[in-house]
All heavy atoms as TSV, in Angstrom:
chain	resi	resn	atom	element	x	y	z
A	1	MET	N	N	117.780	240.416	186.162
A	1	MET	CA	C	118.565	239.192	186.160
A	1	MET	C	C	118.528	238.552	184.747
A	1	MET	O	O	119.581	238.086	184.298
A	1	MET	CB	C	117.947	238.265	187.206
A	1	MET	CG	C	118.754	237.026	187.442
A	1	MET	SD	S	120.172	237.419	188.442
A	1	MET	CE	C	120.563	235.837	189.061
A	2	GLU	N	N	117.342	238.548	184.136
A	2	GLU	CA	C	117.202	237.934	182.831
A	2	GLU	C	C	118.059	238.657	181.780
A	2	GLU	O	O	118.671	238.041	180.904
A	2	GLU	CB	C	115.737	237.947	182.429
A	2	GLU	CG	C	115.428	237.156	181.175
A	2	GLU	CD	C	113.939	237.131	180.895
A	2	GLU	OE1	O	113.164	236.757	181.763
A	2	GLU	OE2	O	113.614	237.511	179.767
A	3	VAL	N	N	118.146	239.989	181.889
A	3	VAL	CA	C	118.968	240.769	180.961
A	3	VAL	C	C	120.450	240.437	181.113
A	3	VAL	O	O	121.150	240.280	180.098
A	3	VAL	CB	C	118.743	242.304	181.181
A	3	VAL	CG1	C	119.686	243.119	180.348
A	3	VAL	CG2	C	117.302	242.672	180.877
A	4	LEU	N	N	120.869	240.261	182.325
A	4	LEU	CA	C	122.288	239.883	182.552
A	4	LEU	C	C	122.598	238.508	181.982
A	4	LEU	O	O	123.649	238.300	181.375
A	4	LEU	CB	C	122.601	239.914	184.060
A	4	LEU	CG	C	122.673	241.309	184.698
A	4	LEU	CD1	C	122.903	241.145	186.217
A	4	LEU	CD2	C	123.770	242.129	184.118
A	5	GLU	N	N	121.661	237.583	182.151
A	5	GLU	CA	C	121.882	236.246	181.586
A	5	GLU	C	C	121.924	236.287	180.061
A	5	GLU	O	O	122.725	235.623	179.423
A	5	GLU	CB	C	120.769	235.294	182.073
A	5	GLU	CG	C	120.922	234.932	183.531
A	5	GLU	CD	C	119.819	234.039	184.016
A	5	GLU	OE1	O	119.044	233.503	183.195
A	5	GLU	OE2	O	119.710	233.868	185.246
A	6	ARG	N	N	121.034	237.116	179.478
A	6	ARG	CA	C	120.987	237.238	178.030
A	6	ARG	C	C	122.282	237.892	177.509
A	6	ARG	O	O	122.864	237.454	176.553
A	6	ARG	CB	C	119.784	238.072	177.603
A	6	ARG	CG	C	119.560	238.041	176.115
A	6	ARG	CD	C	118.328	238.769	175.627
A	6	ARG	NE	N	117.281	238.939	176.612
A	6	ARG	CZ	C	116.660	240.094	176.896
A	6	ARG	NH1	N	116.992	241.203	176.246
A	6	ARG	NH2	N	115.746	240.204	177.793
A	7	ASP	N	N	122.740	238.923	178.215
A	7	ASP	CA	C	123.985	239.583	177.833
A	7	ASP	C	C	125.171	238.649	177.933
A	7	ASP	O	O	126.052	238.641	177.070
A	7	ASP	CB	C	124.240	240.836	178.699
A	7	ASP	CG	C	123.316	241.999	178.374
A	7	ASP	OD1	O	122.665	241.931	177.289
A	7	ASP	OD2	O	123.249	242.925	179.174
A	8	LYS	N	N	125.188	237.805	178.985
A	8	LYS	CA	C	126.283	236.854	179.158
A	8	LYS	C	C	126.244	235.827	178.007
A	8	LYS	O	O	127.269	235.450	177.448
A	8	LYS	CB	C	126.157	236.147	180.504
A	8	LYS	CG	C	127.283	235.177	180.756
A	8	LYS	CD	C	127.160	234.530	182.108
A	8	LYS	CE	C	128.280	233.529	182.307
A	8	LYS	NZ	N	128.188	232.827	183.576
A	9	PHE	N	N	125.032	235.370	177.657
A	9	PHE	CA	C	124.871	234.396	176.562
A	9	PHE	C	C	125.376	235.000	175.255
A	9	PHE	O	O	126.128	234.391	174.517
A	9	PHE	CB	C	123.412	233.972	176.419
A	9	PHE	CG	C	123.146	233.097	175.223
A	9	PHE	CD1	C	123.489	231.774	175.245
A	9	PHE	CD2	C	122.567	233.618	174.084
A	9	PHE	CE1	C	123.257	230.980	174.160
A	9	PHE	CE2	C	122.323	232.839	172.991
A	9	PHE	CZ	C	122.676	231.484	173.011
A	10	VAL	N	N	124.992	236.269	174.983
A	10	VAL	CA	C	125.406	236.969	173.754
A	10	VAL	C	C	126.918	237.099	173.743
A	10	VAL	O	O	127.571	236.881	172.720
A	10	VAL	CB	C	124.689	238.306	173.598
A	10	VAL	CG1	C	125.320	239.145	172.484
A	10	VAL	CG2	C	123.212	238.137	173.359
A	11	SER	N	N	127.477	237.489	174.899
A	11	SER	CA	C	128.913	237.640	174.968
A	11	SER	C	C	129.668	236.348	174.721
A	11	SER	O	O	130.635	236.301	173.985
A	11	SER	CB	C	129.279	238.187	176.372
A	11	SER	OG	O	130.667	238.294	176.511
A	12	GLU	N	N	129.193	235.278	175.376
A	12	GLU	CA	C	129.817	233.951	175.186
A	12	GLU	C	C	129.640	233.469	173.731
A	12	GLU	O	O	130.583	232.861	173.136
A	12	GLU	CB	C	129.225	232.932	176.140
A	12	GLU	CG	C	129.595	233.213	177.611
A	12	GLU	CD	C	131.093	233.171	177.871
A	12	GLU	OE1	O	131.768	232.280	177.354
A	12	GLU	OE2	O	131.585	234.058	178.584
A	13	THR	N	N	128.476	233.691	173.174
A	13	THR	CA	C	128.249	233.317	171.784
A	13	THR	C	C	129.149	234.090	170.853
A	13	THR	O	O	129.730	233.520	169.901
A	13	THR	CB	C	126.760	233.551	171.389
A	13	THR	OG1	O	125.933	232.794	172.293
A	13	THR	CG2	C	126.496	233.106	169.964
A	14	THR	N	N	129.321	235.372	171.100
A	14	THR	CA	C	130.192	236.203	170.255
A	14	THR	C	C	131.628	235.738	170.360
A	14	THR	O	O	132.330	235.616	169.351
A	14	THR	CB	C	130.111	237.687	170.701
A	14	THR	OG1	O	128.756	238.114	170.594
A	14	THR	CG2	C	130.968	238.559	169.852
A	15	LYS	N	N	132.064	235.373	171.574
A	15	LYS	CA	C	133.413	234.859	171.750
A	15	LYS	C	C	133.592	233.543	170.981
A	15	LYS	O	O	134.654	233.332	170.318
A	15	LYS	CB	C	133.727	234.638	173.237
A	15	LYS	CG	C	133.966	235.884	174.031
A	15	LYS	CD	C	134.200	235.516	175.479
A	15	LYS	CE	C	134.271	236.755	176.356
A	15	LYS	NZ	N	134.430	236.415	177.776
A	16	ALA	N	N	132.604	232.689	171.039
A	16	ALA	CA	C	132.679	231.408	170.342
A	16	ALA	C	C	132.721	231.638	168.811
A	16	ALA	O	O	133.526	230.984	168.102
A	16	ALA	CB	C	131.493	230.525	170.694
A	17	ILE	N	N	131.942	232.558	168.323
A	17	ILE	CA	C	131.946	232.848	166.905
A	17	ILE	C	C	133.272	233.391	166.475
A	17	ILE	O	O	133.825	233.032	165.428
A	17	ILE	CB	C	130.793	233.844	166.528
A	17	ILE	CG1	C	129.452	233.127	166.692
A	17	ILE	CG2	C	130.976	234.403	165.141
A	17	ILE	CD1	C	128.230	234.035	166.618
A	18	LEU	N	N	133.888	234.269	167.279
A	18	LEU	CA	C	135.243	234.815	166.958
A	18	LEU	C	C	136.276	233.683	166.939
A	18	LEU	O	O	137.152	233.661	166.066
A	18	LEU	CB	C	135.619	235.887	167.971
A	18	LEU	CG	C	134.864	237.201	167.842
A	18	LEU	CD1	C	135.262	238.130	168.985
A	18	LEU	CD2	C	135.204	237.848	166.500
A	19	GLU	N	N	136.201	232.730	167.878
A	19	GLU	CA	C	137.111	231.625	167.909
A	19	GLU	C	C	136.946	230.729	166.650
A	19	GLU	O	O	137.914	230.278	166.065
A	19	GLU	CB	C	136.918	230.776	169.154
A	19	GLU	CG	C	137.420	231.468	170.429
A	19	GLU	CD	C	138.913	231.780	170.342
A	19	GLU	OE1	O	139.697	230.906	169.919
A	19	GLU	OE2	O	139.279	232.906	170.751
A	20	ILE	N	N	135.677	230.538	166.248
A	20	ILE	CA	C	135.425	229.741	165.047
A	20	ILE	C	C	135.980	230.484	163.821
A	20	ILE	O	O	136.596	229.847	162.961
A	20	ILE	CB	C	133.900	229.485	164.875
A	20	ILE	CG1	C	133.421	228.527	165.965
A	20	ILE	CG2	C	133.563	228.974	163.498
A	20	ILE	CD1	C	131.913	228.403	166.098
A	21	ALA	N	N	135.811	231.790	163.777
A	21	ALA	CA	C	136.353	232.565	162.657
A	21	ALA	C	C	137.854	232.481	162.600
A	21	ALA	O	O	138.455	232.358	161.509
A	21	ALA	CB	C	135.878	234.029	162.771
A	22	LYS	N	N	138.518	232.535	163.773
A	22	LYS	CA	C	139.968	232.421	163.812
A	22	LYS	C	C	140.403	231.023	163.317
A	22	LYS	O	O	141.368	230.891	162.583
A	22	LYS	CB	C	140.474	232.622	165.233
A	22	LYS	CG	C	140.442	234.039	165.708
A	22	LYS	CD	C	140.942	234.154	167.152
A	22	LYS	CE	C	140.774	235.540	167.716
A	22	LYS	NZ	N	141.169	235.637	169.126
A	23	ALA	N	N	139.681	229.999	163.752
A	23	ALA	CA	C	140.006	228.626	163.328
A	23	ALA	C	C	139.827	228.487	161.799
A	23	ALA	O	O	140.689	227.878	161.140
A	23	ALA	CB	C	139.123	227.631	164.045
A	24	ILE	N	N	138.750	229.042	161.264
A	24	ILE	CA	C	138.519	228.983	159.820
A	24	ILE	C	C	139.663	229.713	159.096
A	24	ILE	O	O	140.119	229.233	158.038
A	24	ILE	CB	C	137.147	229.560	159.457
A	24	ILE	CG1	C	136.049	228.618	159.975
A	24	ILE	CG2	C	137.019	229.814	157.967
A	24	ILE	CD1	C	134.627	229.189	159.858
A	25	SER	N	N	140.087	230.842	159.634
A	25	SER	CA	C	141.209	231.577	159.017
A	25	SER	C	C	142.465	230.753	158.995
A	25	SER	O	O	143.191	230.723	157.995
A	25	SER	CB	C	141.426	232.881	159.809
A	25	SER	OG	O	142.547	233.573	159.286
A	26	GLU	N	N	142.766	230.066	160.094
A	26	GLU	CA	C	143.955	229.221	160.170
A	26	GLU	C	C	143.855	228.053	159.200
A	26	GLU	O	O	144.814	227.680	158.530
A	26	GLU	CB	C	144.152	228.693	161.601
A	26	GLU	CG	C	144.566	229.796	162.562
A	26	GLU	CD	C	145.880	230.455	162.178
A	26	GLU	OE1	O	146.831	229.775	161.832
A	26	GLU	OE2	O	145.931	231.711	162.232
A	27	ILE	N	N	142.653	227.460	159.092
A	27	ILE	CA	C	142.451	226.363	158.131
A	27	ILE	C	C	142.641	226.869	156.729
A	27	ILE	O	O	143.293	226.200	155.903
A	27	ILE	CB	C	141.056	225.752	158.328
A	27	ILE	CG1	C	141.016	224.990	159.678
A	27	ILE	CG2	C	140.710	224.809	157.189
A	27	ILE	CD1	C	139.584	224.593	160.078
A	28	THR	N	N	142.154	228.041	156.443
A	28	THR	CA	C	142.301	228.623	155.108
A	28	THR	C	C	143.766	228.858	154.771
A	28	THR	O	O	144.230	228.572	153.681
A	28	THR	CB	C	141.512	229.944	154.995
A	28	THR	OG1	O	140.145	229.670	155.300
A	28	THR	CG2	C	141.632	230.536	153.611
A	29	LYS	N	N	144.512	229.370	155.750
A	29	LYS	CA	C	145.958	229.556	155.556
A	29	LYS	C	C	146.671	228.225	155.283
A	29	LYS	O	O	147.530	228.143	154.416
A	29	LYS	CB	C	146.591	230.250	156.771
A	29	LYS	CG	C	146.215	231.710	156.920
A	29	LYS	CD	C	146.846	232.275	158.200
A	29	LYS	CE	C	146.334	233.674	158.485
A	29	LYS	NZ	N	146.875	234.166	159.759
A	30	ALA	N	N	146.299	227.196	156.039
A	30	ALA	CA	C	146.909	225.905	155.892
A	30	ALA	C	C	146.586	225.331	154.491
A	30	ALA	O	O	147.469	224.776	153.810
A	30	ALA	CB	C	146.423	224.932	156.986
A	31	ILE	N	N	145.360	225.476	154.061
A	31	ILE	CA	C	144.970	225.004	152.723
A	31	ILE	C	C	145.743	225.729	151.658
A	31	ILE	O	O	146.187	225.151	150.660
A	31	ILE	CB	C	143.449	225.144	152.510
A	31	ILE	CG1	C	142.711	224.111	153.402
A	31	ILE	CG2	C	143.079	224.950	151.058
A	31	ILE	CD1	C	141.209	224.338	153.443
A	32	SER	N	N	145.960	227.037	151.843
A	32	SER	CA	C	146.730	227.826	150.901
A	32	SER	C	C	148.178	227.313	150.814
A	32	SER	O	O	148.739	227.174	149.720
A	32	SER	CB	C	146.720	229.304	151.314
A	32	SER	OG	O	147.544	230.067	150.473
A	33	GLU	N	N	148.767	227.017	151.963
A	33	GLU	CA	C	150.140	226.489	151.990
A	33	GLU	C	C	150.198	225.115	151.312
A	33	GLU	O	O	151.159	224.829	150.576
A	33	GLU	CB	C	150.642	226.416	153.404
A	33	GLU	CG	C	150.921	227.765	154.052
A	33	GLU	CD	C	151.939	228.590	153.272
A	33	GLU	OE1	O	152.995	228.040	152.925
A	33	GLU	OE2	O	151.681	229.766	153.048
A	34	ILE	N	N	149.219	224.295	151.556
A	34	ILE	CA	C	149.172	222.972	150.913
A	34	ILE	C	C	149.059	223.118	149.401
A	34	ILE	O	O	149.708	222.440	148.618
A	34	ILE	CB	C	148.004	222.123	151.499
A	34	ILE	CG1	C	148.306	221.752	152.922
A	34	ILE	CG2	C	147.772	220.903	150.655
A	34	ILE	CD1	C	147.133	221.167	153.713
A	35	THR	N	N	148.214	224.048	148.991
A	35	THR	CA	C	148.036	224.309	147.546
A	35	THR	C	C	149.332	224.760	146.908
A	35	THR	O	O	149.678	224.315	145.811
A	35	THR	CB	C	146.906	225.362	147.333
A	35	THR	OG1	O	145.719	224.861	147.927
A	35	THR	CG2	C	146.700	225.605	145.855
A	36	LYS	N	N	150.036	225.641	147.611
A	36	LYS	CA	C	151.347	226.097	147.083
A	36	LYS	C	C	152.332	224.915	146.985
A	36	LYS	O	O	153.052	224.808	145.991
A	36	LYS	CB	C	151.935	227.160	148.010
A	36	LYS	CG	C	151.224	228.510	147.922
A	36	LYS	CD	C	151.830	229.502	148.907
A	36	LYS	CE	C	151.042	230.777	148.969
A	36	LYS	NZ	N	151.554	231.702	149.983
A	37	ALA	N	N	152.355	224.076	147.989
A	37	ALA	CA	C	153.242	222.922	147.979
A	37	ALA	C	C	152.900	221.986	146.815
A	37	ALA	O	O	153.788	221.495	146.134
A	37	ALA	CB	C	153.205	222.187	149.309
A	38	ILE	N	N	151.636	221.725	146.632
A	38	ILE	CA	C	151.191	220.866	145.523
A	38	ILE	C	C	151.587	221.456	144.181
A	38	ILE	O	O	152.029	220.755	143.283
A	38	ILE	CB	C	149.654	220.609	145.600
A	38	ILE	CG1	C	149.337	219.704	146.788
A	38	ILE	CG2	C	149.162	219.962	144.316
A	38	ILE	CD1	C	147.865	219.569	147.096
A	39	SER	N	N	151.452	222.788	144.073
A	39	SER	CA	C	151.860	223.461	142.844
A	39	SER	C	C	153.369	223.272	142.599
A	39	SER	O	O	153.806	222.991	141.486
A	39	SER	CB	C	151.551	224.946	142.945
A	39	SER	OG	O	152.005	225.656	141.819
A	40	GLU	N	N	154.177	223.400	143.645
A	40	GLU	CA	C	155.624	223.232	143.496
A	40	GLU	C	C	155.958	221.769	143.110
A	40	GLU	O	O	156.811	221.500	142.290
A	40	GLU	CB	C	156.350	223.618	144.784
A	40	GLU	CG	C	156.315	225.111	145.031
A	40	GLU	CD	C	156.987	225.902	143.930
A	40	GLU	OE1	O	158.076	225.528	143.479
A	40	GLU	OE2	O	156.402	226.925	143.490
A	41	ILE	N	N	155.266	220.818	143.742
A	41	ILE	CA	C	155.479	219.408	143.406
A	41	ILE	C	C	155.097	219.144	141.949
A	41	ILE	O	O	155.806	218.431	141.243
A	41	ILE	CB	C	154.677	218.492	144.384
A	41	ILE	CG1	C	155.272	218.573	145.787
A	41	ILE	CG2	C	154.628	217.061	143.875
A	41	ILE	CD1	C	154.399	217.960	146.875
A	42	THR	N	N	153.998	219.707	141.521
A	42	THR	CA	C	153.542	219.538	140.118
A	42	THR	C	C	154.578	220.095	139.183
A	42	THR	O	O	154.880	219.469	138.159
A	42	THR	CB	C	152.166	220.244	139.932
A	42	THR	OG1	O	151.236	219.664	140.847
A	42	THR	CG2	C	151.672	220.040	138.513
A	43	LYS	N	N	155.119	221.264	139.497
A	43	LYS	CA	C	156.168	221.865	138.652
A	43	LYS	C	C	157.406	220.940	138.581
A	43	LYS	O	O	157.963	220.782	137.514
A	43	LYS	CB	C	156.589	223.232	139.188
A	43	LYS	CG	C	155.556	224.321	138.967
A	43	LYS	CD	C	156.015	225.635	139.565
A	43	LYS	CE	C	154.941	226.697	139.458
A	43	LYS	NZ	N	155.361	227.955	140.144
A	44	ALA	N	N	157.774	220.403	139.718
A	44	ALA	CA	C	158.936	219.524	139.764
A	44	ALA	C	C	158.694	218.261	138.952
A	44	ALA	O	O	159.593	217.769	138.226
A	44	ALA	CB	C	159.293	219.152	141.210
A	45	ILE	N	N	157.511	217.707	139.066
A	45	ILE	CA	C	157.169	216.505	138.279
A	45	ILE	C	C	157.203	216.818	136.785
A	45	ILE	O	O	157.697	216.041	135.991
A	45	ILE	CB	C	155.780	215.947	138.712
A	45	ILE	CG1	C	155.856	215.358	140.097
A	45	ILE	CG2	C	155.248	214.928	137.683
A	45	ILE	CD1	C	154.518	214.986	140.698
A	46	LEU	N	N	156.685	218.016	136.403
A	46	LEU	CA	C	156.692	218.411	134.993
A	46	LEU	C	C	158.131	218.546	134.484
A	46	LEU	O	O	158.478	218.046	133.395
A	46	LEU	CB	C	155.967	219.756	134.829
A	46	LEU	CG	C	155.924	220.304	133.424
A	46	LEU	CD1	C	155.242	219.357	132.452
A	46	LEU	CD2	C	155.227	221.655	133.420
A	47	GLU	N	N	159.001	219.167	135.281
A	47	GLU	CA	C	160.402	219.310	134.890
A	47	GLU	C	C	161.085	217.918	134.791
A	47	GLU	O	O	161.844	217.679	133.829
A	47	GLU	CB	C	161.141	220.227	135.859
A	47	GLU	CG	C	160.726	221.666	135.768
A	47	GLU	CD	C	160.936	222.271	134.383
A	47	GLU	OE1	O	161.970	222.042	133.782
A	47	GLU	OE2	O	159.978	222.935	133.913
A	48	THR	N	N	160.765	217.054	135.712
A	48	THR	CA	C	161.353	215.683	135.680
A	48	THR	C	C	160.857	214.943	134.454
A	48	THR	O	O	161.645	214.286	133.761
A	48	THR	CB	C	160.962	214.945	136.943
A	48	THR	OG1	O	161.432	215.656	138.084
A	48	THR	CG2	C	161.561	213.538	136.963
A	49	THR	N	N	159.600	215.080	134.130
A	49	THR	CA	C	159.014	214.439	132.947
A	49	THR	C	C	159.681	214.959	131.679
A	49	THR	O	O	159.986	214.161	130.775
A	49	THR	CB	C	157.523	214.668	132.906
A	49	THR	OG1	O	156.910	214.159	134.112
A	49	THR	CG2	C	156.886	213.983	131.704
A	50	LYS	N	N	159.904	216.270	131.616
A	50	LYS	CA	C	160.588	216.865	130.454
A	50	LYS	C	C	161.990	216.294	130.331
A	50	LYS	O	O	162.431	215.941	129.215
A	50	LYS	CB	C	160.635	218.378	130.571
A	50	LYS	CG	C	159.317	219.054	130.344
A	50	LYS	CD	C	159.508	220.587	130.485
A	50	LYS	CE	C	158.195	221.339	130.318
A	50	LYS	NZ	N	158.387	222.765	130.550
A	51	ALA	N	N	162.697	216.163	131.421
A	51	ALA	CA	C	164.057	215.641	131.397
A	51	ALA	C	C	164.039	214.159	130.937
A	51	ALA	O	O	164.911	213.756	130.150
A	51	ALA	CB	C	164.685	215.761	132.770
A	52	ILE	N	N	163.101	213.391	131.476
A	52	ILE	CA	C	163.005	211.981	131.058
A	52	ILE	C	C	162.702	211.879	129.566
A	52	ILE	O	O	163.277	211.022	128.864
A	52	ILE	CB	C	161.935	211.264	131.921
A	52	ILE	CG1	C	162.429	211.120	133.359
A	52	ILE	CG2	C	161.600	209.906	131.312
A	52	ILE	CD1	C	161.380	210.647	134.332
A	53	LEU	N	N	161.865	212.754	129.066
A	53	LEU	CA	C	161.527	212.791	127.637
A	53	LEU	C	C	162.782	213.074	126.797
A	53	LEU	O	O	163.041	212.429	125.773
A	53	LEU	CB	C	160.432	213.796	127.346
A	53	LEU	CG	C	160.007	213.914	125.891
A	53	LEU	CD1	C	159.471	212.570	125.382
A	53	LEU	CD2	C	158.931	214.999	125.772
A	54	GLU	N	N	163.566	214.003	127.285
A	54	GLU	CA	C	164.797	214.364	126.533
A	54	GLU	C	C	165.757	213.180	126.578
A	54	GLU	O	O	166.440	212.883	125.559
A	54	GLU	CB	C	165.455	215.614	127.160
A	54	GLU	CG	C	164.701	216.878	126.886
A	54	GLU	CD	C	164.544	217.184	125.380
A	54	GLU	OE1	O	165.557	217.012	124.653
A	54	GLU	OE2	O	163.445	217.539	124.972
A	55	ILE	N	N	165.859	212.484	127.684
A	55	ILE	CA	C	166.738	211.304	127.793
A	55	ILE	C	C	166.237	210.227	126.840
A	55	ILE	O	O	167.025	209.597	126.127
A	55	ILE	CB	C	166.808	210.791	129.246
A	55	ILE	CG1	C	167.536	211.792	130.120
A	55	ILE	CG2	C	167.451	209.398	129.308
A	55	ILE	CD1	C	167.419	211.536	131.597
A	56	ALA	N	N	164.933	210.032	126.798
A	56	ALA	CA	C	164.348	209.019	125.900
A	56	ALA	C	C	164.637	209.356	124.461
A	56	ALA	O	O	164.969	208.481	123.657
A	56	ALA	CB	C	162.858	208.908	126.135
A	57	LYS	N	N	164.553	210.640	124.079
A	57	LYS	CA	C	164.878	211.050	122.722
A	57	LYS	C	C	166.328	210.788	122.391
A	57	LYS	O	O	166.650	210.318	121.322
A	57	LYS	CB	C	164.567	212.559	122.539
A	57	LYS	CG	C	163.095	212.888	122.459
A	57	LYS	CD	C	162.914	214.395	122.298
A	57	LYS	CE	C	161.487	214.811	122.299
A	57	LYS	NZ	N	161.335	216.298	122.171
A	58	ALA	N	N	167.197	211.087	123.356
A	58	ALA	CA	C	168.628	210.836	123.141
A	58	ALA	C	C	168.889	209.331	122.955
A	58	ALA	O	O	169.705	208.942	122.106
A	58	ALA	CB	C	169.440	211.408	124.294
A	59	ILE	N	N	168.252	208.501	123.778
A	59	ILE	CA	C	168.441	207.074	123.668
A	59	ILE	C	C	167.964	206.572	122.300
A	59	ILE	O	O	168.572	205.778	121.624
A	59	ILE	CB	C	167.706	206.326	124.804
A	59	ILE	CG1	C	168.439	206.606	126.106
A	59	ILE	CG2	C	167.601	204.826	124.534
A	59	ILE	CD1	C	167.662	206.153	127.356
A	60	LEU	N	N	166.793	207.121	121.866
A	60	LEU	CA	C	166.249	206.748	120.541
A	60	LEU	C	C	167.230	207.128	119.426
A	60	LEU	O	O	167.495	206.338	118.501
A	60	LEU	CB	C	164.902	207.424	120.321
A	60	LEU	CG	C	164.215	207.117	119.012
A	60	LEU	CD1	C	163.963	205.608	118.854
A	60	LEU	CD2	C	162.909	207.907	118.901
A	61	GLU	N	N	167.755	208.349	119.504
A	61	GLU	CA	C	168.690	208.782	118.482
A	61	GLU	C	C	169.967	207.934	118.491
A	61	GLU	O	O	170.496	207.601	117.435
A	61	GLU	CB	C	169.028	210.280	118.667
A	61	GLU	CG	C	167.870	211.224	118.402
A	61	GLU	CD	C	167.363	211.110	116.968
A	61	GLU	OE1	O	168.178	210.999	116.036
A	61	GLU	OE2	O	166.123	211.080	116.806
A	62	THR	N	N	170.420	207.580	119.675
A	62	THR	CA	C	171.596	206.722	119.801
A	62	THR	C	C	171.306	205.335	119.182
A	62	THR	O	O	172.124	204.790	118.445
A	62	THR	CB	C	172.028	206.573	121.267
A	62	THR	OG1	O	172.277	207.852	121.812
A	62	THR	CG2	C	173.224	205.704	121.411
A	63	ALA	N	N	170.148	204.799	119.455
A	63	ALA	CA	C	169.747	203.503	118.944
A	63	ALA	C	C	169.671	203.590	117.400
A	63	ALA	O	O	170.109	202.652	116.699
A	63	ALA	CB	C	168.404	203.060	119.495
A	64	LYS	N	N	169.130	204.648	116.852
A	64	LYS	CA	C	169.096	204.825	115.400
A	64	LYS	C	C	170.489	204.877	114.795
A	64	LYS	O	O	170.759	204.250	113.749
A	64	LYS	CB	C	168.329	206.112	115.043
A	64	LYS	CG	C	166.845	206.054	115.205
A	64	LYS	CD	C	166.197	207.347	114.794
A	64	LYS	CE	C	164.740	207.411	115.021
A	64	LYS	NZ	N	164.166	208.726	114.657
A	65	ALA	N	N	171.363	205.614	115.443
A	65	ALA	CA	C	172.736	205.735	114.973
A	65	ALA	C	C	173.432	204.368	115.013
A	65	ALA	O	O	174.170	204.018	114.036
A	65	ALA	CB	C	173.513	206.759	115.778
A	66	ILE	N	N	173.231	203.597	116.071
A	66	ILE	CA	C	173.851	202.277	116.149
A	66	ILE	C	C	173.300	201.379	115.055
A	66	ILE	O	O	174.040	200.593	114.430
A	66	ILE	CB	C	173.636	201.690	117.552
A	66	ILE	CG1	C	174.457	202.478	118.593
A	66	ILE	CG2	C	173.972	200.219	117.591
A	66	ILE	CD1	C	174.154	202.121	120.035
A	67	ALA	N	N	172.018	201.471	114.831
A	67	ALA	CA	C	171.348	200.643	113.778
A	67	ALA	C	C	171.915	200.977	112.421
A	67	ALA	O	O	172.127	200.073	111.592
A	67	ALA	CB	C	169.857	200.850	113.809
A	68	LEU	N	N	172.223	202.225	112.187
A	68	LEU	CA	C	172.798	202.609	110.870
A	68	LEU	C	C	174.211	202.112	110.716
A	68	LEU	O	O	174.654	201.850	109.578
A	68	LEU	CB	C	172.773	204.159	110.725
A	68	LEU	CG	C	171.396	204.780	110.547
A	68	LEU	CD1	C	171.501	206.271	110.506
A	68	LEU	CD2	C	170.760	204.275	109.237
A	69	LEU	N	N	174.938	201.930	111.814
A	69	LEU	CA	C	176.328	201.412	111.729
A	69	LEU	C	C	176.342	199.925	111.386
A	69	LEU	O	O	177.320	199.436	110.851
A	69	LEU	CB	C	177.037	201.618	113.093
A	69	LEU	CG	C	177.364	203.106	113.419
A	69	LEU	CD1	C	177.958	203.165	114.819
A	69	LEU	CD2	C	178.316	203.707	112.414
A	70	ASN	N	N	175.299	199.233	111.745
A	70	ASN	CA	C	175.251	197.804	111.481
A	70	ASN	C	C	174.805	197.583	110.078
A	70	ASN	O	O	174.676	197.281	109.166
A	70	ASN	CB	C	174.331	197.087	112.441
A	70	ASN	CG	C	174.892	197.102	113.845
A	70	ASN	OD1	O	176.109	197.103	114.018
A	70	ASN	ND2	N	174.071	197.106	114.834
């Protein structure tokens, strides 16, 4: 009887460990997807910042040209 109880405990523990491993795998996948999304957002922010810098340069050059006309 004791052997059967021990085997059942080991079996249930093994099942629980497998479930935990599956959950950790899913969490890892989710973190990976979040990391990819953050990377894409960072790239978009960088491109937007570059565009804003170019606009600022153009405005500065326009302001210089207007100043020279006066």
